LOLUM-682215 format. One record per residue (C-alpha): residue number from 1; x, y, z. Coordinates in steps of 0.5 Angstrom, whole numbers, plus 2048, in hexadecimal, padded with zeros to 3 digits. Example, Ala and Ser with C-alpha at 12.3 -4.5 7.8 and 13.67 -1.06 7.14 Angstrom:
2
(1 (819 7F7 810)),
(2 (81B 7FE 80E)),
END
This chain:
202
(1 (749 7EF 82E)),
(2 (750 7F3 82E)),
(3 (754 7EE 82B)),
(4 (74F 7EE 825)),
(5 (74F 7F5 825)),
(6 (757 7F5 825)),
(7 (757 7EF 81F)),
(8 (751 7F3 81B)),
(9 (755 7F9 81B)),
(10 (75C 7F6 818)),
(11 (757 7F3 812)),
(12 (755 7F9 811)),
(13 (75B 7FD 811)),
(14 (760 7F7 80E)),
(15 (75B 7F8 809)),
(16 (75A 7FF 808)),
(17 (752 7FF 808)),
(18 (74C 7FD 80C)),
(19 (74B 7F5 80C)),
(20 (745 7F3 808)),
(21 (740 7F0 80B)),
(22 (740 7EA 805)),
(23 (748 7EA 805)),
(24 (74B 7E3 809)),
(25 (74D 7E8 80F)),
(26 (745 7EB 80F)),
(27 (742 7E4 80E)),
(28 (746 7E1 814)),
(29 (744 7E6 819)),
(30 (73D 7E5 817)),
(31 (73D 7DE 817)),
(32 (740 7DE 81E)),
(33 (73C 7E5 820)),
(34 (735 7E0 81E)),
(35 (737 7DA 821)),
(36 (739 7DD 828)),
(37 (732 7E1 827)),
(38 (72E 7DA 826)),
(39 (732 7D8 82C)),
(40 (72F 7DD 830)),
(41 (728 7DC 82E)),
(42 (728 7D4 82F)),
(43 (72D 7D2 835)),
(44 (72B 7D5 83A)),
(45 (724 7D6 839)),
(46 (725 7CD 839)),
(47 (729 7CE 83F)),
(48 (723 7D2 843)),
(49 (71D 7CD 840)),
(50 (721 7C7 843)),
(51 (720 7C7 84A)),
(52 (723 7C0 84C)),
(53 (72A 7C1 848)),
(54 (730 7C2 84C)),
(55 (735 7C6 846)),
(56 (738 7CB 84A)),
(57 (734 7D1 84D)),
(58 (72F 7D5 84B)),
(59 (733 7DB 84C)),
(60 (739 7D9 849)),
(61 (734 7D7 843)),
(62 (732 7DF 843)),
(63 (738 7E1 842)),
(64 (739 7DD 83C)),
(65 (733 7DF 83A)),
(66 (735 7E7 83B)),
(67 (73C 7E5 838)),
(68 (73A 7E2 832)),
(69 (734 7E7 832)),
(70 (73A 7ED 831)),
(71 (73F 7EA 82D)),
(72 (73A 7E7 827)),
(73 (736 7EE 826)),
(74 (73D 7F2 825)),
(75 (740 7EC 820)),
(76 (73A 7ED 81D)),
(77 (73B 7F5 81C)),
(78 (742 7F4 81A)),
(79 (740 7EF 815)),
(80 (73B 7F4 812)),
(81 (73F 7F8 810)),
(82 (73B 7FF 812)),
(83 (737 7FE 80D)),
(84 (72F 7FD 810)),
(85 (72B 7FE 80A)),
(86 (725 7F8 808)),
(87 (725 7F2 80C)),
(88 (72C 7F2 80F)),
(89 (72A 7F9 812)),
(90 (724 7F5 814)),
(91 (728 7F1 818)),
(92 (72C 7F6 81B)),
(93 (726 7FA 81E)),
(94 (723 7F4 821)),
(95 (72B 7F1 823)),
(96 (72B 7F8 828)),
(97 (725 7F8 82A)),
(98 (725 7F1 82D)),
(99 (72C 7F3 830)),
(100 (728 7F9 833)),
(101 (723 7F5 835)),
(102 (728 7EF 838)),
(103 (72A 7F4 83C)),
(104 (724 7F6 83F)),
(105 (723 7F0 840)),
(106 (729 7EE 844)),
(107 (728 7F2 84A)),
(108 (720 7F1 84A)),
(109 (723 7EA 84B)),
(110 (727 7EC 850)),
(111 (722 7EF 854)),
(112 (71F 7E9 855)),
(113 (721 7E5 85B)),
(114 (724 7DE 858)),
(115 (728 7D8 85C)),
(116 (72F 7D6 859)),
(117 (72C 7D2 854)),
(118 (728 7D8 852)),
(119 (721 7D5 854)),
(120 (71B 7DB 856)),
(121 (71C 7DB 85E)),
(122 (714 7DC 860)),
(123 (711 7E2 865)),
(124 (711 7DC 86A)),
(125 (717 7DA 86A)),
(126 (71A 7E2 86B)),
(127 (715 7E2 871)),
(128 (718 7DC 874)),
(129 (71F 7DF 873)),
(130 (71D 7E6 876)),
(131 (71A 7E1 87C)),
(132 (720 7DE 87C)),
(133 (725 7E5 87D)),
(134 (720 7E8 882)),
(135 (721 7E1 885)),
(136 (729 7E3 885)),
(137 (728 7EB 887)),
(138 (725 7E9 88D)),
(139 (72A 7E3 88E)),
(140 (730 7E9 88D)),
(141 (72B 7EF 891)),
(142 (72C 7EA 897)),
(143 (733 7EA 897)),
(144 (736 7F1 897)),
(145 (73C 7F0 89B)),
(146 (740 7EA 895)),
(147 (745 7ED 891)),
(148 (743 7F0 88A)),
(149 (73B 7EE 88C)),
(150 (739 7F6 889)),
(151 (73C 7F5 882)),
(152 (739 7ED 882)),
(153 (732 7F1 883)),
(154 (732 7F6 87E)),
(155 (734 7F0 87A)),
(156 (72F 7EE 87B)),
(157 (72A 7F4 87B)),
(158 (72E 7F5 874)),
(159 (72B 7EE 872)),
(160 (724 7EF 875)),
(161 (723 7F5 871)),
(162 (725 7F4 86A)),
(163 (721 7ED 86B)),
(164 (71B 7F2 86D)),
(165 (71C 7F5 866)),
(166 (71C 7F0 862)),
(167 (716 7ED 865)),
(168 (712 7F5 863)),
(169 (715 7F4 85C)),
(170 (714 7EC 85A)),
(171 (70D 7EE 858)),
(172 (70F 7F4 853)),
(173 (716 7F0 851)),
(174 (711 7EA 84F)),
(175 (70D 7EF 84C)),
(176 (713 7F2 848)),
(177 (716 7EC 845)),
(178 (70F 7E9 843)),
(179 (70F 7F0 83F)),
(180 (716 7F0 83D)),
(181 (715 7E8 83A)),
(182 (70E 7EB 836)),
(183 (713 7F0 832)),
(184 (71A 7ED 832)),
(185 (718 7E6 82F)),
(186 (714 7E8 829)),
(187 (719 7EC 828)),
(188 (71F 7E7 828)),
(189 (71A 7E3 823)),
(190 (71A 7E8 81F)),
(191 (722 7E9 81E)),
(192 (723 7E1 81E)),
(193 (71D 7E1 818)),
(194 (721 7E8 814)),
(195 (727 7E5 816)),
(196 (726 7DE 812)),
(197 (723 7E1 80D)),
(198 (729 7E6 80B)),
(199 (72E 7E0 80C)),
(200 (72B 7DC 807)),
(201 (72A 7E2 802)),
(202 (731 7E4 803)),
END
Protein backbone atom coordinates (compact mmCIF):
# COMPACT_ATOMS: atom_id res chain seq x y z
CA UNK A 1 0.00 0.00 0.00
CA UNK A 2 2.95 2.30 0.71
CA UNK A 3 4.46 1.48 -2.69
CA UNK A 4 1.13 2.13 -4.44
CA UNK A 5 0.78 5.45 -2.58
CA UNK A 6 4.27 6.56 -3.70
CA UNK A 7 3.45 5.75 -7.35
CA UNK A 8 0.06 7.51 -7.03
CA UNK A 9 1.70 10.65 -5.56
CA UNK A 10 4.36 10.61 -8.31
CA UNK A 11 1.69 10.47 -11.04
CA UNK A 12 -0.35 13.19 -9.28
CA UNK A 13 2.64 15.54 -8.94
CA UNK A 14 3.99 14.89 -12.44
CA UNK A 15 0.58 15.61 -14.03
CA UNK A 16 -0.24 18.35 -11.51
CA UNK A 17 -3.71 16.88 -11.02
CA UNK A 18 -5.50 13.93 -9.42
CA UNK A 19 -5.44 10.92 -11.78
CA UNK A 20 -8.86 10.64 -13.40
CA UNK A 21 -10.81 7.41 -12.88
CA UNK A 22 -11.30 7.17 -16.65
CA UNK A 23 -7.60 7.69 -17.45
CA UNK A 24 -5.10 4.90 -18.12
CA UNK A 25 -3.56 5.02 -14.63
CA UNK A 26 -6.94 5.37 -12.90
CA UNK A 27 -8.42 2.52 -14.91
CA UNK A 28 -5.38 0.33 -14.16
CA UNK A 29 -5.83 0.94 -10.43
CA UNK A 30 -9.54 0.09 -10.66
CA UNK A 31 -9.01 -3.13 -12.65
CA UNK A 32 -6.15 -4.38 -10.45
CA UNK A 33 -8.03 -3.47 -7.27
CA UNK A 34 -11.20 -5.19 -8.42
CA UNK A 35 -9.30 -8.36 -9.39
CA UNK A 36 -7.71 -8.45 -5.92
CA UNK A 37 -11.13 -7.99 -4.32
CA UNK A 38 -12.51 -10.79 -6.49
CA UNK A 39 -9.65 -13.03 -5.32
CA UNK A 40 -10.49 -12.05 -1.72
CA UNK A 41 -14.10 -13.08 -2.20
CA UNK A 42 -13.46 -16.40 -3.96
CA UNK A 43 -10.08 -18.08 -3.38
CA UNK A 44 -10.13 -18.26 0.42
CA UNK A 45 -13.74 -19.46 0.46
CA UNK A 46 -12.96 -22.22 -2.07
CA UNK A 47 -9.91 -23.37 -0.05
CA UNK A 48 -11.92 -23.33 3.21
CA UNK A 49 -14.69 -25.51 1.76
CA UNK A 50 -12.33 -28.07 0.22
CA UNK A 51 -11.38 -29.98 3.37
CA UNK A 52 -9.42 -32.62 1.46
CA UNK A 53 -7.33 -30.05 -0.44
CA UNK A 54 -3.72 -29.49 0.60
CA UNK A 55 -2.92 -26.18 -1.07
CA UNK A 56 -1.07 -24.67 1.86
CA UNK A 57 -2.16 -24.07 5.42
CA UNK A 58 -5.37 -22.20 6.17
CA UNK A 59 -3.41 -19.68 8.25
CA UNK A 60 -1.40 -18.71 5.13
CA UNK A 61 -4.59 -18.48 3.07
CA UNK A 62 -6.09 -16.24 5.76
CA UNK A 63 -3.06 -13.94 5.55
CA UNK A 64 -3.41 -13.82 1.76
CA UNK A 65 -7.16 -13.15 2.15
CA UNK A 66 -6.43 -10.21 4.48
CA UNK A 67 -3.70 -8.88 2.15
CA UNK A 68 -5.89 -8.84 -0.96
CA UNK A 69 -8.84 -7.63 1.14
CA UNK A 70 -6.88 -4.52 2.14
CA UNK A 71 -4.79 -3.73 -0.94
CA UNK A 72 -7.65 -4.29 -3.41
CA UNK A 73 -10.11 -1.84 -1.76
CA UNK A 74 -7.28 0.69 -1.31
CA UNK A 75 -6.57 0.61 -5.06
CA UNK A 76 -10.30 0.99 -5.79
CA UNK A 77 -10.36 4.01 -3.45
CA UNK A 78 -7.51 5.62 -5.39
CA UNK A 79 -9.26 4.73 -8.66
CA UNK A 80 -12.33 6.72 -7.54
CA UNK A 81 -10.40 9.97 -7.98
CA UNK A 82 -12.04 11.04 -4.69
CA UNK A 83 -15.48 11.36 -6.31
CA UNK A 84 -18.20 9.37 -4.59
CA UNK A 85 -21.38 10.27 -6.45
CA UNK A 86 -23.78 7.87 -8.20
CA UNK A 87 -23.16 4.14 -8.50
CA UNK A 88 -19.41 4.55 -7.96
CA UNK A 89 -20.17 6.15 -4.59
CA UNK A 90 -22.40 3.20 -3.63
CA UNK A 91 -19.63 0.75 -4.62
CA UNK A 92 -17.14 2.70 -2.50
CA UNK A 93 -19.49 2.78 0.50
CA UNK A 94 -20.09 -0.99 0.27
CA UNK A 95 -16.33 -1.51 -0.07
CA UNK A 96 -15.69 0.42 3.16
CA UNK A 97 -18.41 -1.59 4.93
CA UNK A 98 -16.98 -4.92 3.73
CA UNK A 99 -13.45 -3.97 4.88
CA UNK A 100 -14.71 -2.94 8.34
CA UNK A 101 -16.76 -6.14 8.50
CA UNK A 102 -13.66 -8.11 7.48
CA UNK A 103 -11.65 -6.66 10.38
CA UNK A 104 -14.39 -7.67 12.82
CA UNK A 105 -14.67 -11.15 11.28
CA UNK A 106 -10.92 -11.70 11.49
CA UNK A 107 -10.96 -11.25 15.28
CA UNK A 108 -14.06 -13.41 15.74
CA UNK A 109 -12.45 -16.11 13.56
CA UNK A 110 -9.22 -16.17 15.57
CA UNK A 111 -11.14 -16.35 18.87
CA UNK A 112 -12.35 -19.85 17.88
CA UNK A 113 -9.65 -22.48 18.61
CA UNK A 114 -8.50 -24.30 15.46
CA UNK A 115 -6.01 -26.86 14.28
CA UNK A 116 -2.96 -25.77 12.28
CA UNK A 117 -5.00 -26.36 9.09
CA UNK A 118 -7.86 -24.11 10.25
CA UNK A 119 -10.36 -26.80 11.31
CA UNK A 120 -12.42 -25.83 14.36
CA UNK A 121 -11.56 -27.72 17.53
CA UNK A 122 -14.57 -29.13 19.38
CA UNK A 123 -15.16 -28.56 23.11
CA UNK A 124 -14.56 -32.28 23.77
CA UNK A 125 -11.08 -32.08 22.24
CA UNK A 126 -10.27 -29.05 24.39
CA UNK A 127 -11.44 -30.90 27.52
CA UNK A 128 -9.18 -33.82 26.57
CA UNK A 129 -6.33 -31.34 26.32
CA UNK A 130 -7.19 -30.03 29.80
CA UNK A 131 -7.11 -33.60 31.20
CA UNK A 132 -3.70 -34.22 29.60
CA UNK A 133 -2.39 -30.97 31.07
CA UNK A 134 -3.75 -31.87 34.50
CA UNK A 135 -1.79 -35.14 34.38
CA UNK A 136 1.36 -33.30 33.33
CA UNK A 137 0.88 -30.67 36.07
CA UNK A 138 0.49 -33.40 38.71
CA UNK A 139 3.63 -35.06 37.35
CA UNK A 140 5.59 -31.78 37.66
CA UNK A 141 4.31 -31.16 41.19
CA UNK A 142 5.62 -34.56 42.28
CA UNK A 143 9.17 -33.61 41.17
CA UNK A 144 9.91 -30.32 43.00
CA UNK A 145 13.63 -31.10 43.26
CA UNK A 146 14.21 -31.04 39.50
CA UNK A 147 15.73 -27.96 37.88
CA UNK A 148 13.35 -25.58 36.01
CA UNK A 149 10.30 -27.45 37.41
CA UNK A 150 8.67 -24.23 38.65
CA UNK A 151 8.98 -22.58 35.21
CA UNK A 152 7.57 -25.62 33.43
CA UNK A 153 4.73 -25.80 35.95
CA UNK A 154 3.88 -22.13 35.46
CA UNK A 155 3.90 -22.62 31.68
CA UNK A 156 1.51 -25.57 32.02
CA UNK A 157 -0.79 -23.63 34.36
CA UNK A 158 -0.91 -20.70 31.92
CA UNK A 159 -1.72 -23.07 29.06
CA UNK A 160 -4.49 -24.69 31.11
CA UNK A 161 -5.97 -21.27 31.90
CA UNK A 162 -5.89 -20.35 28.19
CA UNK A 163 -7.70 -23.55 27.17
CA UNK A 164 -10.30 -23.09 29.93
CA UNK A 165 -10.92 -19.58 28.62
CA UNK A 166 -11.35 -20.96 25.09
CA UNK A 167 -13.89 -23.55 26.30
CA UNK A 168 -15.95 -20.89 28.11
CA UNK A 169 -15.99 -18.55 25.08
CA UNK A 170 -16.37 -21.21 22.35
CA UNK A 171 -20.18 -21.18 22.20
CA UNK A 172 -20.35 -17.37 22.22
CA UNK A 173 -17.66 -17.03 19.51
CA UNK A 174 -19.52 -19.47 17.23
CA UNK A 175 -22.78 -17.54 17.66
CA UNK A 176 -20.95 -14.30 16.84
CA UNK A 177 -19.38 -15.90 13.75
CA UNK A 178 -22.80 -17.06 12.52
CA UNK A 179 -24.23 -13.56 13.08
CA UNK A 180 -21.23 -12.01 11.30
CA UNK A 181 -21.80 -14.27 8.26
CA UNK A 182 -25.44 -13.10 8.00
CA UNK A 183 -24.15 -9.53 7.58
CA UNK A 184 -20.84 -9.97 5.73
CA UNK A 185 -22.04 -12.27 2.92
CA UNK A 186 -25.05 -10.15 1.80
CA UNK A 187 -22.91 -6.98 1.88
CA UNK A 188 -20.29 -8.78 -0.24
CA UNK A 189 -22.91 -9.91 -2.77
CA UNK A 190 -24.34 -6.37 -2.94
CA UNK A 191 -20.85 -4.95 -3.43
CA UNK A 192 -19.94 -7.23 -6.33
CA UNK A 193 -23.35 -6.82 -7.97
CA UNK A 194 -22.93 -3.03 -7.88
CA UNK A 195 -19.29 -3.30 -9.00
CA UNK A 196 -20.16 -5.44 -12.06
CA UNK A 197 -22.90 -2.96 -13.04
CA UNK A 198 -20.42 -0.08 -12.64
CA UNK A 199 -17.82 -1.90 -14.76
CA UNK A 200 -20.32 -2.61 -17.54
CA UNK A 201 -21.55 0.98 -17.47
CA UNK A 202 -17.98 2.31 -17.61
